[in-house]
C-alpha positions in Angstrom: 20.8 -5.9 -25.4 22.4 -8.9 -23.9 25.5 -7.3 -22.8 23.4 -5.2 -20.7 21.4 -8.0 -19.3 24.5 -9.6 -18.2 25.5 -6.5 -16.5 22.0 -6.3 -14.9 22.7 -10.0 -13.6 26.1 -9.2 -12.1 24.6 -6.3 -10.3 21.7 -8.2 -9.0 24.2 -10.8 -7.6 26.2 -8.1 -6.2 23.2 -6.7 -4.4 22.2 -10.1 -3.1 25.8 -10.2 -1.2 25.4 -6.7 0.1 21.9 -7.4 1.5 23.6 -10.1 3.7 26.6 -7.8 4.9 25.9 -6.9 8.7 27.1 -3.4 7.9 24.5 -2.9 5.3 21.8 -4.4 7.5 22.7 -2.0 10.2 22.7 1.1 7.8 18.9 1.8 7.4 19.4 4.1 4.5 21.5 1.8 2.4 19.3 -1.2 3.3 16.3 0.5 1.8 18.2 1.6 -1.3 19.8 -1.7 -2.1 16.5 -3.3 -1.3 14.5 -1.3 -3.7 17.2 -1.4 -6.4 17.2 -5.3 -6.1 13.5 -5.4 -6.2 13.6 -3.5 -9.5 16.5 -5.7 -10.9 14.9 -8.9 -10.0 12.0 -8.8 -12.5 14.6 -8.4 -15.4 16.8 -11.4 -13.9 13.7 -13.5 -14.0 12.8 -12.7 -17.4 16.4 -12.9 -18.7 16.7 -16.5 -17.2 13.4 -17.3 -18.8 14.6 -16.1 -22.0 17.8 -18.2 -21.8 15.9 -21.2 -21.0 13.6 -21.0 -24.1 16.7 -20.0 -26.4 18.5 -23.5 -25.0 14.9 -25.2 -25.4 14.8 -23.8 -29.4 18.2 -24.9 -29.9 17.2 -28.4 -28.6 14.3 -28.8 -30.6 16.0 -27.6 -33.9 18.7 -30.1 -33.3 16.0 -32.8 -33.1 14.1 -31.6 -36.3 17.7 -31.7 -38.3 19.0 -35.1 -36.7 16.0 -37.5 -35.8 14.4 -40.0 -38.4 11.3 -40.3 -36.2 8.3 -38.5 -38.1 6.1 -38.0 -34.7 9.2 -36.8 -32.8 10.0 -34.4 -35.6 6.5 -33.2 -35.9 6.1 -32.7 -32.1 9.4 -30.7 -32.2 8.1 -28.6 -35.1 5.1 -27.4 -33.3 7.1 -26.7 -30.1 9.3 -24.7 -32.0 6.5 -22.3 -33.3 5.3 -21.8 -29.8 8.8 -21.3 -28.2 9.7 -18.8 -31.0 6.5 -16.9 -30.2 7.2 -16.8 -26.6 11.0 -15.8 -27.4 9.7 -12.7 -29.3 7.4 -11.6 -26.4 10.0 -12.1 -24.0 12.3 -10.1 -26.1 9.7 -7.2 -26.3 9.2 -7.5 -22.4 12.9 -7.3 -21.5 13.4 -4.1 -23.6 10.7 -2.3 -21.8 12.1 -3.3 -18.6 15.3 -2.1 -19.7 14.1 1.4 -20.5 15.1 4.3 -18.7 13.5 4.3 -15.0 12.2 7.3 -13.8 13.6 7.8 -10.3 10.4 9.3 -8.9 8.1 6.4 -9.6 8.0 4.8 -6.4 7.1 8.2 -4.7 4.0 9.3 -3.3 2.7 12.6 -4.6 1.1 16.0 -3.8 -1.8 16.5 -6.3 -2.9 20.1 -7.0 -6.5 21.0 -8.9 -7.3 24.4 -9.5 -10.4 25.8 -11.1 -9.7 27.7 -14.5 -12.2 29.2 -17.0 -15.7 29.0 -16.5 -16.5 30.4 -12.9 -18.6 28.2 -10.7 -18.8 25.4 -13.2 -14.8 25.3 -13.3 -15.0 25.0 -9.4 -17.5 22.1 -9.6 -15.5 20.4 -12.4 -12.4 20.7 -10.0 -14.4 19.0 -7.3 -15.3 16.2 -9.7 -11.6 15.7 -10.9 -11.0 15.6 -7.1 -13.7 12.9 -6.5 -12.3 11.0 -9.9 -8.7 10.8 -8.6 -9.9 9.9 -4.7 -11.9 7.0 -6.0 -9.0 5.8 -8.2 -6.8 5.9 -5.2 -9.1 4.1 -3.2 -9.1 1.1 -5.9 -5.6 1.2 -5.4 -5.5 1.3 -1.7 -3.8 4.5 -1.4 -4.3 7.1 1.2 -5.4 10.4 0.2 -5.1 13.4 2.9 -6.1 16.8 2.0 -3.6 19.4 2.7 -5.2 22.9 1.7 -8.8 23.7 0.0 -10.6 26.9 -0.9 -14.2 25.6 -1.3 -17.2 27.4 -2.8 -20.8 27.4 -1.6 -21.9 25.1 -4.4 -19.4 22.3 -3.4 -16.8 23.1 -5.8 -13.2 24.0 -5.2 -11.0 27.1 -6.7 -8.3 24.9 -5.6 -7.6 21.8 -3.7 -4.1 20.0 -2.7 -4.0 16.5 -1.6 -1.3 14.3 -0.4 -1.8 10.6 -2.0 0.2 7.9 -0.5 0.7 4.4 -1.7 2.7 1.8 -4.2 3.9 3.6 -7.3 1.4 6.6 -7.1 3.6 8.8 -9.3 4.5 6.2 -11.8 0.7 5.8 -12.4 -0.4 9.5 -12.2 2.4 11.3 -13.5 1.1 12.0 -16.8 -2.1 13.5 -15.5 -0.5 17.2 -15.3 -2.2 19.8 -17.4 -5.3 21.5 -18.6 -8.5 19.1 -18.5 -11.5 20.4 -20.2 -15.1 19.7 -19.5 -18.1 20.0 -21.8 -21.4 20.0 -20.2 -24.7 21.7 -19.5 -24.6 23.3 -16.1 -27.6 22.6 -13.6 -28.1 26.2 -13.5 -28.3 26.6 -17.4 -32.2 26.9 -17.8 -31.6 27.0 -21.7 -29.6 23.8 -21.9 -26.7 25.3 -23.6 -23.5 23.3 -23.3 -20.6 25.3 -21.4 -17.0 24.7 -21.8 -14.9 25.1 -18.7 -11.3 23.9 -17.5 -9.6 23.0 -14.5 -5.6 22.4 -13.9 -4.2 19.5 -12.6 -0.5 19.3 -11.4 1.2 16.2 -9.9 4.3 16.7 -7.9 6.3 13.9 -6.7 6.7 14.3 -3.0 10.2 15.4 -2.2 12.4 13.6 0.7 14.2 15.8 3.2 17.6 14.6 1.7 16.7 15.8 -2.0 15.3 19.5 -1.0 17.4 21.3 1.8 15.5 24.3 2.8 17.3 27.0 5.0 15.0 28.3 7.8 16.5 31.6 7.1 15.2 31.6 3.5 11.5 31.2 4.9 8.9 34.0 5.5 6.3 32.8 7.6 3.0 34.5 8.3 0.2 33.4 10.6 -3.2 34.9 10.3 -6.9 34.1 11.0 -8.5 31.6 8.7 -11.6 32.9 6.6 -14.2 31.4 4.3 -16.3 28.3 4.8 -14.9 25.7 7.2 -16.8 25.3 10.5 -17.0 26.9 13.9 -13.1 27.2 14.3 -12.7 29.5 11.4 -12.1 33.4 12.3 -11.4 32.4 15.8 -7.8 31.8 16.0 -4.7 32.6 14.0 -4.2 29.1 12.8 -3.8 30.0 9.1 -0.1 29.7 7.9 1.4 31.1 4.8 4.8 30.2 4.0 7.1 32.3 1.2 10.4 30.7 0.1 12.3 34.0 -0.5 15.0 32.6 -3.0 12.5 31.0 -5.3 9.4 33.3 -4.6 7.3 30.1 -4.0 4.1 30.6 -1.7 2.1 28.2 0.0 -0.8 29.0 2.1 -2.9 26.2 4.3 -5.6 26.9 6.7 -8.0 23.7 6.7 -6.7 22.5 10.2 -7.4 24.0 13.4 -3.8 23.9 14.7 -1.2 26.3 13.3 1.3 23.5 13.8 -0.4 21.0 11.4 -1.0 23.9 9.0 2.7 24.8 9.2 3.5 20.9 8.4 1.3 20.6 5.5 2.3 23.9 4.0 5.9 22.7 4.2 5.1 19.5 2.4 3.6 21.2 -0.5 6.8 23.7 -0.5 9.1 21.1 -0.6 7.3 19.3 -3.4 7.1 22.6 -5.6 11.0 23.5 -5.1 11.5 19.8 -5.9 9.8 20.3 -9.1 11.7 23.5 -10.1 14.9 21.5 -9.4 13.9 18.8 -11.5 12.8 21.2 -14.3 16.1 22.5 -14.7 17.5 18.7 -15.1 14.8 18.1 -17.6 15.8 21.0 -19.7 19.5 19.3 -19.8 17.9 16.1 -20.9 15.8 17.7 -23.4 16.0 14.7 -26.2 14.3 12.2 -23.4 11.8 14.9 -22.5 10.7 15.5 -26.1 9.0 12.2 -26.4 7.4 12.1 -23.0 3.7 12.0 -23.3 3.2 15.8 -23.3 5.4 18.2 -21.7 4.0 18.4 -18.4 3.3 21.9 -18.8 0.1 22.8 -16.8 -1.2 25.0 -19.5 -1.2 22.0 -22.2 -4.8 20.9 -22.7 -4.5 17.4 -22.2 -7.9 15.7 -22.0 -11.4 16.8 -22.9 -14.5 15.4 -21.1 -17.7 15.5 -22.9 -20.8 14.9 -21.0 -23.4 15.0 -23.9 -21.5 12.3 -25.7 -20.5 10.3 -22.7 -17.0 10.3 -24.0 -13.3 11.2 -22.7 -10.5 12.1 -25.3 -6.9 12.4 -24.4 -5.4 14.6 -27.1 -1.8 13.7 -26.5 -2.4 9.9 -27.6 -5.7 10.5 -29.6 -7.4 7.9 -27.5 -11.2 8.5 -26.9 -13.2 6.2 -24.4 -16.8 6.1 -24.3 -17.4 5.4 -20.5 -17.5 8.9 -19.0 -19.7 7.7 -15.8 -17.2 5.0 -14.8 -14.2 7.3 -15.6 -15.7 10.0 -13.1 -15.9 7.4 -10.6 -12.2 6.4 -10.7 -12.3 4.0 -13.5 -9.3 5.4 -15.4 -7.2 2.6 -15.6 -7.5 2.1 -19.3 -6.4 5.6 -19.9 -3.4 5.2 -17.5 -2.3 1.9 -19.1 -2.8 3.5 -22.6 -0.6 6.4 -21.4 2.2 4.5 -19.9 2.4 1.9 -22.9 2.6 5.0 -25.6 5.4 6.6 -23.5 7.3 3.2 -23.4 6.9 2.9 -27.3 8.2 6.2 -27.9 11.2 5.5 -26.1 11.7 2.3 -27.7 11.4 3.9 -31.2 13.7 6.7 -30.0 16.3 4.1 -28.9 16.7 5.6 -25.4 18.3 3.0 -23.0 20.0 3.1 -19.7 
């Protein structure tokens, strides 16, 4: 671990010099790249320097204990020794976590896709509840949410809704949300009070940058048509809806929420790039199967990851076996405890497996 830490310090010092180089300062791409890398390494370097100082203090206290004839001084050194050893152990664990493989997508914005599954209208209403939950969580984190595409039903639910969430480390916090979410509750339309089980699928896609996904325009089939369904006076008056098909992969994205065909096309392209980027990463993940196996779930959207039981007021995440009895707060965006537990679990699994940089 310590040889790795020294190499981190050396790289950090190298980056400090690079960021003072006029050539780097004038190159926006490299400047952003090096600034991000330095920011990530800075925390490791600070913890390592703190660790070294505590190690030195420990050595000094042990020397005092073994060499002094002053009982009071020896007792004080022994008392400090216990505190320093506890702090040193805690820092070791923090540094181990900081040295774990870093997901290159953690700083990215995301495309969030929610689709109603089994359960008819009740599933569509649950999809709307999930959208509200993530929107309120985004609000708590000062993230920006923009609806890219939606297929509403008359009861206030969604067959499908796709949104972009922009902000600090969005993907790092929401990346474990992909999968099937199941709800157990009595629908408002159920006269007998019988509990129904419905489901919705959540997909979290890191937003792709242009340099990561290069789409050739000749590979695209773009159709425009008249928008339909609920949505206001402009619907069915102009050919503003857009359908984009990426021919090499067969990926299809539609968008009709905006009045402008141009805006619909821009939004559809964002989703298309994110889906193609996900396919590219899935291939890369397959080649890193040992690391992928210990992730929290596989990320497969057919995996049932969580159950929301309204009669009992509980949420259970089946991947880590965690149950929380705070459903109302959870549905209002209070999902931090679950997010933290998922991140911590994944880190502990990586540490157990011995995967490092």
